[in-house]
C-alpha positions in Angstrom: 46.9 225.1 220.9 49.3 225.0 218.0 52.8 226.3 218.6 55.9 226.6 216.3 57.7 223.5 215.2 60.7 225.7 214.2 62.1 229.2 214.6 64.3 231.3 212.4 66.3 233.0 215.2 68.4 235.3 213.1 70.6 237.0 212.3 69.0 240.3 211.3 70.0 241.5 207.8 71.3 238.0 206.8 68.5 236.8 204.5 65.9 235.8 207.0 63.1 237.6 205.1 64.0 235.8 201.9 64.0 232.5 203.7 60.7 233.3 205.4 59.1 234.1 202.1 60.4 230.9 200.5 58.9 228.9 203.4 55.6 230.7 202.9 55.4 229.1 199.5 55.6 225.5 200.8 52.2 223.9 201.3 53.3 222.0 204.4 54.4 225.2 206.2 52.5 227.9 208.0 54.5 231.0 208.8 53.2 233.6 211.2 52.0 237.1 210.3 53.8 239.2 211.2 57.1 237.6 210.3 58.7 238.7 213.6 56.3 238.3 216.6 59.4 238.7 218.9 57.3 236.9 221.6 60.2 235.2 223.5 62.5 238.3 223.5 60.3 241.3 224.4 58.9 241.5 227.8 55.8 243.4 226.6 55.0 240.6 224.1 55.8 237.8 226.5 53.4 239.3 229.1 50.6 238.8 226.6 50.8 235.1 227.3 51.3 231.9 225.4 47.6 231.8 224.3 48.2 235.1 222.4 51.3 233.7 220.8 49.5 230.5 219.8 46.7 232.6 218.2 49.2 233.7 215.5 49.2 230.1 214.2 45.5 229.3 214.7 44.8 229.4 210.9 47.3 226.7 210.2 46.0 223.5 208.5 46.3 220.2 210.5 49.0 219.0 208.1 51.1 222.1 208.3 54.1 222.8 210.6 54.3 226.3 212.0 57.2 228.7 212.2 58.2 232.3 212.7 61.3 234.4 212.1 62.2 236.9 214.9 65.7 238.1 214.4 66.0 239.7 217.9 66.1 236.2 219.3 69.8 236.4 218.7 70.5 239.8 220.3 71.9 238.6 223.6 72.6 240.3 226.1 70.0 242.9 225.1 67.2 240.3 225.4 68.7 237.9 228.0 65.7 235.7 228.7 65.0 234.6 225.1 66.7 231.2 224.9 65.3 230.1 228.4 61.8 231.2 227.4 62.0 229.3 224.1 63.2 226.2 226.0 60.3 226.4 228.5 57.6 226.5 225.9 59.2 224.8 222.9 61.7 222.3 224.3 61.9 220.3 221.1 61.8 223.2 218.6 64.1 223.2 215.5 66.3 226.4 215.3 67.5 227.9 212.0 70.3 230.4 212.2 71.4 232.4 209.1 74.7 234.2 209.4 76.5 236.8 207.3 79.9 238.5 207.2 79.7 240.1 210.6 81.0 243.6 209.7 78.7 243.8 206.6 75.8 242.6 208.8 76.4 245.2 211.5 76.5 248.1 209.0 73.4 246.8 207.2 71.5 246.6 210.5 72.4 250.2 211.2 71.1 251.2 207.7 67.9 249.1 208.4 67.2 251.0 211.6 67.5 254.3 209.6 65.0 252.9 207.1 62.6 252.0 209.8 62.9 255.4 211.4 62.3 257.0 208.0 59.1 255.0 207.5 57.6 256.0 210.8 58.9 259.4 212.0 57.6 262.7 210.6 60.6 265.1 210.9 64.2 264.1 210.8 67.1 266.3 211.9 70.3 264.4 211.2 71.4 260.8 210.9 74.2 259.7 213.1 77.2 258.1 211.4 77.9 254.4 211.8 81.0 255.3 213.9 78.9 257.4 216.3 76.3 254.6 216.6 78.8 251.9 217.6 80.7 254.2 220.0 80.2 252.8 223.5 80.0 256.4 224.8 77.1 257.2 222.5 73.7 255.7 222.8 72.8 253.9 219.6 69.8 255.8 218.4 70.7 256.2 214.7 68.6 259.3 214.2 68.0 262.5 216.0 64.4 263.3 215.4 61.8 266.0 216.2 59.1 264.0 218.0 55.6 264.3 216.4 53.1 266.3 218.4 51.2 263.1 219.1 53.1 259.9 219.8 52.8 257.5 216.9 51.9 254.0 218.2 53.1 252.5 214.9 56.7 253.6 215.4 58.8 250.4 215.0 62.0 249.5 216.9 60.9 251.6 220.0 61.4 248.3 221.9 65.1 248.1 221.0 67.3 248.7 224.1 69.3 252.0 224.0 72.7 250.6 225.1 76.1 250.2 223.6 76.8 247.1 221.5 73.4 246.8 219.8 74.8 246.7 216.3 77.8 244.6 217.1 76.5 241.9 219.5 74.3 240.5 216.8 77.3 239.8 214.7 79.1 237.8 217.4 77.4 234.6 216.2 79.3 232.1 218.4 78.3 234.2 221.5 74.7 234.0 220.5 74.9 230.2 219.8 76.4 229.6 223.2 73.4 231.0 224.9 71.2 228.5 223.1 73.5 225.5 223.7 72.7 225.9 227.4 69.2 224.7 226.6 69.3 222.9 223.3 71.5 220.1 221.8 73.6 220.8 218.7 71.2 218.6 216.6 68.4 221.2 217.2 70.2 223.7 214.9 70.6 224.3 211.2 73.3 226.8 210.5 73.3 228.6 207.1 75.3 231.4 205.6 73.7 234.2 203.7 76.2 233.7 200.8 74.9 230.1 200.4 71.3 231.4 200.2 72.4 233.9 197.5 74.7 231.7 195.5 72.9 228.4 195.7 69.3 229.1 196.8 67.9 225.8 195.6 70.5 223.7 197.5 70.1 225.9 200.6 66.3 225.7 200.6 66.5 221.9 200.1 68.7 221.7 203.2 66.1 223.6 205.2 63.3 221.4 204.0 65.3 218.2 204.9 66.0 219.7 208.3 62.3 220.4 208.8 61.4 216.9 207.5 59.0 218.1 204.9 58.9 217.5 201.1 62.3 218.6 199.9 61.4 218.1 196.2 58.7 220.9 196.3 60.1 223.7 194.2 59.5 227.1 195.9 61.9 228.9 193.7 60.7 228.1 190.2 61.4 231.0 187.9 60.8 233.5 190.7 63.8 233.7 193.1 63.3 236.0 196.1 65.6 238.8 197.2 63.6 240.4 200.0 64.0 243.4 202.2 66.6 245.2 200.2 67.4 248.6 201.6 68.5 250.1 198.2 64.9 250.0 196.9 63.6 251.8 200.0 66.4 254.4 199.8 65.5 255.4 196.2 61.9 255.7 197.1 62.5 257.7 200.3 65.0 260.1 198.6 62.5 260.7 195.8 59.8 261.5 198.2 62.0 264.0 200.1 63.4 265.7 197.0 60.0 266.2 195.5 58.3 267.2 198.8 58.8 271.0 198.3 57.0 270.8 194.9 54.0 269.0 196.5 53.4 272.1 198.7 52.6 274.2 195.6 48.7 274.3 195.2 47.5 272.0 192.5 50.9 270.6 191.6 50.2 267.1 193.0 47.1 266.8 190.9 48.9 268.1 187.8 51.8 265.7 188.3 49.6 262.7 188.5 48.4 263.5 184.9 52.0 263.6 183.5 53.6 260.5 182.0 55.9 258.6 184.3 58.9 259.4 182.0 58.2 263.2 182.4 58.0 262.8 186.2 61.3 260.9 186.2 63.0 263.7 184.2 61.8 266.3 186.7 63.1 264.2 189.6 66.5 263.7 188.0 66.7 267.5 187.3 65.9 268.2 191.0 68.7 265.8 192.0 71.3 268.0 190.2 70.4 271.1 192.2 72.8 272.2 195.0 70.0 271.7 197.6 70.1 267.9 196.9 73.9 267.6 197.4 74.1 270.0 200.3 71.0 269.0 202.3 69.2 265.9 201.3 72.0 263.4 201.2 73.4 264.7 204.5 70.0 264.6 206.2 68.6 261.3 204.8 71.4 259.0 203.6 73.5 256.9 205.9 77.1 257.6 205.4 79.5 254.8 204.3 81.6 253.0 206.9 85.1 254.5 207.1 87.9 252.2 206.1 89.6 252.4 209.5 86.3 251.4 211.1 86.0 248.4 209.0 89.6 247.3 209.8 88.9 247.8 213.5 85.8 245.6 213.3 87.6 242.9 211.3 90.1 242.7 214.1 87.3 242.7 216.7 85.5 239.8 215.1 88.7 237.8 214.2 88.7 235.6 217.3 84.9 235.0 217.4 85.0 234.1 213.7 87.7 231.6 214.4 85.7 230.0 217.2 82.7 229.9 214.9 84.6 228.3 212.1 85.8 225.5 214.4 82.3 225.0 215.7 80.8 224.8 212.2 83.9 223.0 210.8 83.8 225.5 207.9 86.3 227.9 206.4 85.3 231.5 207.2 88.6 233.1 206.2 86.8 235.3 203.7 85.2 237.1 206.6 88.6 238.6 207.5 88.4 240.9 204.5 
């Protein structure tokens, strides 16, 4: 039974998908599919048993080390048993934790959950603002939705707990680290910042390979750097699909549109975007609203002390996270 040699434990929206895809390129590494099995966090997955989990790595070659990247592994206290479960089954595992400016990460996670909802739910009523979603008096379901007539088993994030703090707890990195330090030594961790992964991808990946004790000279970047899971691309696609949806209801229009050159279809789309309907309805209904300046300032103050503790723990200057 082959089990992971390492885990990417988070944080969500901090470059973990990019790192996962780079690791997939290394011949000495086997990454699970799906990227995020979430076995040790979710009770429903954990109940499937260790044999089910091990089956995700059954196709690995004998010379390959195995890994996975479940970002909810650093969402304590929402998944309180995670670290203990990992320690039980993987006592010598290596843990990679990628972190990002905590306020930016929290807002990006909010936007990501909207994206997930848009991908899986049929009718959307209105998106809650970020401010409403982090309000402790409001349950953090980012979208009010009209349930489909038949429940969709493919709806993602239905396992996420509906309780205050969901978006912000994942940005309190030192709090998450302390849960693991109860079970693992400091040497079991590699801590990275998303900014390093963006600004110096080659150096960052080399650090990861050295930490995993695999060939650190193997070039997984080449001329094809990865910037995965960017919400902007999804937003453009989703808005286009919503804006053009009324046209598709016209008999024969879809078949006719497929015959038109892409440039002509783009012109029609941009014309539709200028209509009052787009400004009054589509953006309000489908686009997450920007974070308010006063909210950002409040969160900068909230994370000030945790960031200072993290900076001391990492022995690294994190003063740029105060802006």
